[in-house]
N, C-alpha and C positions, 0 to 999 in steps of 0.2 A: 433567548436567541432562537430564531427560526432558520432552518435550512431551506434552500430553494433549488429548483432545477437549474442546471447550467444553461438550459436552452429556453427557459420561460420563467421570468421572475414571479409570475402569478401562481406557479405551482409550488406551494410552500408546505413544509412539514416540520413538526417538532423533531427533536433528536431521536426520540423513541419511535416515532412514525417512520423516520428515515431509515433507522436500523431494520425495522420490520419490512418495509417496502423493498429495500435493497436498491432498486432503480426507480427513478421518477417516471410517472405515467407516459411522458413524451419521449422516453428513451434517454433523457439526460441524466446526469449524476447529481446527487444531492451535495451541496456545499454551502458554506456560510457566504453572505454577501460581502462581509469584511471581517477583519480580525479584531476589531475594536473591543468586542465583548469578551474575547478570550485572552487578551494580553495580561500578563502579570509579571511580577518581579522574580526573575529566574533565580536570584540568589537565595530566595526563601526555600528552595528545594535542594540546594547543593549538598546539604548535610543529612538529607533524608535517606532512609533505606529505600530500596526499589519499590516495595509495596506501597509505602506512603507517597512516594513520588508519583507512582501510577495513579493513585487515588486522586491526588491534587490535579494532575493534568487532565485525566479523563473526565472528571466532574466539570472542568472548565469547558472541554470540547463537547460534552454531552450533558447539557445543563438540566435535563429532565430528572437527573439523578443527583441527590444530595451527596455531600462528601461521606456521610455515614452510610448511605446506601451503596455508594461506589466502593467503599472500603470493604464491605462484605463481599461484593462481586469480585473484587480483585483477590481477596483472600481465597475464595472458593475456586477461582480460575487458576491460580498459580501455586498454591501451597502443595508441596509434595510432588509436583509435576516436573520440576526442573532440577538439574544436577546441583544447583546452588540457589539460595534465596536471593542472591544478587541478580539472578536470571540471565543477564547478558554481560559477562566480564569484559573489561577492556585490557588487552594484553600487549605489552611492548614487544615489538619485533624490529630490531635494528633501531633506526631513528624515528620510526613511525609506530602507530598503534593499530591493532586490529580489534574491532568490536565483534566478539564471538556471539553469534546469534543461533548457534546450533546446540545449545545446552538443554533444549526442550525434549518432550517425549518422542518426537519422530526425527529429531536432528535437522529439522527444516527451520529456516529463519521465520517462517510463517507461524510457528508454534506460539510466538509471543502474542500475536493478534488472535489466532484461532483457539487459544485457551480461554480468551475473554469473550469472544463473539457469542458463543452459545449462551453464556450467562447474561450478556446484554440483551439478547433476543428474548429469552424467557422472562426477564425482568420487564422488558418493554411490553410484552404481551399482557403481563399482569397489570402494569401501569395504565394501559389503554383498554383494559377489560376485554381483551380478545380471547376467545375460546378456541378459535380455529387451530388445527394442527399446522405447523410450519414445514413446508417442503422446500429444502435447500437445493437449488440448482447451481452447480459450480463447474466451471471449465478449468482444466489444469494442463500444464505442460510437464508436470512432474510432482513437485512436493506440496503444492496446494491441496491436492487430492488426499494424500495420506494425512496431512495435518488437519484438514477439515473433518475427515472421518474420525480421527482420534478425538478432536475437540467436541464433536457432536455425539460421540458414542454414549449411549444410555442417557442422553438428555431428554427428559420427558417432553412430549408434545412436539417432537421434531423428527423428521426423516431427511435423508440426504441422498441425492443422486449426483455422481461425479462423471463428467464427460472427459474422457482421455482422447487425445488425437491418435490417428492411425500410427501404428508402431509402438503404442503404449500398451496399457493394460486391456483396454477394450477398443471398440471399433467405430469411432466417428470417422467418416471418410474425409480426411483432410488434416490440417495442422491445428495448432492451438487457436489461431485466429478464427478458423472456421468453427471450432467448438465454442469460443467465446461469443462470436456473432450469433450462433444458434441459440445460446442462452439468452442473449439480449432480444432476439426475435420472439422467443417464447414469452418473455416478460411483456413485451409490447402487445402481442396478440391477446394474451390473457387479460391485460389491463383494458385494452380498447374494446374488446367484445364481452368483457365481464364473464369470462368462461368459467370461473370458479365461484361465482356468486351463489351463496347458499349451499355450497358443497362441503363446508366445514374444514376447508384447507386453503392456505394462501402460500404464494411463492415468495422466497427471499433468496439472497445470494451470500456465499462466503468468499467470493472474490473481492478484490480491493475496490471494486465499484461500490461496495457497501461501506458507508462511512464508519460503521461499527467495526469493520475490519481494519480500516486505515488508521483510525484514531489511536489504538494501542501502540502502533509503530512509532508514533511521535515520541513516546516516553524514552526509548533507548538513545535518542540523540541527547537528551538531558542527562541520562545515566552516564554516557561516555564523557560528556563535558565535565560532569561532577567528578568522575574518576580522574580526569586529567588535572583538575584543580587539586584534588586530595593527594595526588602523586607528586605535586609540586612542579608539574611540567608546564603549567600555565597559571597566570593570575586571573581571578575573576574579571571579566570584561574583555579579555583577549579573544580575538576571533579564531575559530577553529574551522579548517576546511575538511569536508567529508567527501570521500570518494565512494560512490555507491554503485554496485553492480545492479542493473535494473533493466527489465524488459517492458513491464506494464506501467512503469513510471510511478507506481504506488509507493515503493520504499523511499525513493528520493523525494517524492512529494511530501512525505511525512517530515522530512528534514526542512522543507520549505515552510511547512506549518510551524515547526519549532522556531524557525527564524522569525516568522511573523508574530509569534506569540511572545517574542522578546529574548530568545536565546542568542548569544553572540556567535552566530554561524557566519563563516566567511564564504568561500566559494563552494557550491555544490557541484561536484564533478560527476557527470553521468557516464558510467562505464558500460559499454555494450560489447557483445560478442560479435560474431560475423554478421548477425542480423542487426546491422548498424543504422537502422532507420532513424533512431533518436540522435545519433551523432551527426548525421547529415542535416537533420532538422535544426538542431541547436546552432550549427555552424552557418546554415544558409537561410533559415526561415521557411523552407519548403519541406512539407511532409509528403513523402511519396512511397506508398506501400507496394507499388508496382515494381517488384524486384525479386530476385531468387530468394526462396526461403530455405535456410540451412538448419539441419538437425546437428546440434553441436554437443560437446561434452559438458556444457553449462545450460541444461535444458530449461531452467526457470526463466531464461532470457531469450528463448526461441520464440519471439513474438514480433510481428510487424505492425499490429494495430494496438498502440499503447493507450489503453482506455483512460487512464488517469491524467493524461496530458490535457484532456478536455477541461478538467478542473482548473489546471494552471492557466489555460487560455482565458477562462472566465475571470479568475481572480485577478489576473494582470490587466485585462482589458475592461472589466466591468460591463461588458456588452454581450448579453445573452443572445441577441439577434445575430451578431457576428459569429458566435460560437455555433449556433444552430446552422448557419450558412456553411461554415467550414466543415461541420460534421456531415452535412448533405453532400458536399463536394467529395469528401472522403469516400462516402458510400457509393456515389454515382460515378465518380471519375477516378477514384483511387488515389487522389492527391489534393493538396490545398497549399496555399501560400499565405502567410500571415502578413499584415501591414508592417511597414518598416518600423514604426514606433513600437509595436508589440515585439518585433524581433529584437530590437535593441534592449528592451526591458528584460527579455529572456536571457540574452547574452550577458547582461550586467550581473545576473544571479547565478548562471550555470555555465559550466564549461563541459566539453564532451570529448570522448575518445573511444576507440574500439580496439579489440584484440581478437585475433583468430585462434583456432584450436591449436595450431602448432606453437604459437607464442604462449598460449595458456599452459601447455605441457612444459615448455622450457622454463616458464616462470615458476611453476611448482618445484621443479628441480633446483632452480637457482636459489629460491627462498629457503629450501631445505639445506642446501649446501652452505649457504652463507649464514643462516640464522638457526638452523635445526628446528624450523617451524614448518609443519606440514599443513599447507592450506588446500582447501577444496577448489574445484574448478571455477566457481563463481568469484570467490575471494581472489583467485589468481588473476582473473580478468581485471578486477579493480586495482590490484597491486601493479599490474603491468601498465594500465592507463595512468 
């Protein structure tokens, strides 16, 4: 299976190349053209432990690696780093369930992916015969930075630079969108002008624009489904709705990947904070980033340019020229509108809602009082929606 740019079907890469490159040369994101080659019978993983489940799913999504190779990478990435070998427990709270993604080394949901990405990168280097040092450029609104630095700590042949928005740890003049746009511009300029040719170093990314960061997140949708089956809450084949707090659209896109691979996923509910650009888009088909930017108590969602939405637009339309045009409009005009047919496809798969900071705080209090479960601010947004 080859990956391709969301903006040009002729720009193809193997899964190992896509992981190393991070972003396609034209600024597009690498994705598969269809899910035909990654579909499999989900019931075969329902009784697996999380490590075996990860091995099976990741070797499907990243076929440059055999199951035996992936098993070693998964073992090295996760063993001893999480509070439990289960990695992501599914916990009953009232009539619903919360998938706990904070059991990793930095308590960020991104630990699941960023414990794997450094291993995938170094293995990709070896597979492709690349000797260059890998310089990781990553934008963060909060927890991507600490999870990425923890993940890449002491990984041979890599260095990492993290861009924090103003008001964070360091001083990019602007918000997360400015930091993320800056990273993309650097990738584009370096690729176009071959600035690092012969320098012994190449750029990659630990943001979810990198398919090696997105793929491990698919696994915990299967893990949660298997947990519900094992708990007797559902029967195999019953559909499960997932409510996902998301800003860059990567976490919920992983759920869409799981659905297209064959997992019985019902509705994917996109939960936003006060930066509700995704809520408006899913409800209207118009994406408009020309709006106030809010710093909230759920900073991982303080985003107005949701990069991974580009992958969804391509996968649902199959039209890279349309995607390239929409992304140009977003850059030049700050907004775009999708065709009616594409809007209807999106709305058949996704629902969306949003929750402000006051509601977030009230929700945390209410869930504690009613269920004695203390949820973080991002979980609270999802619970409220």
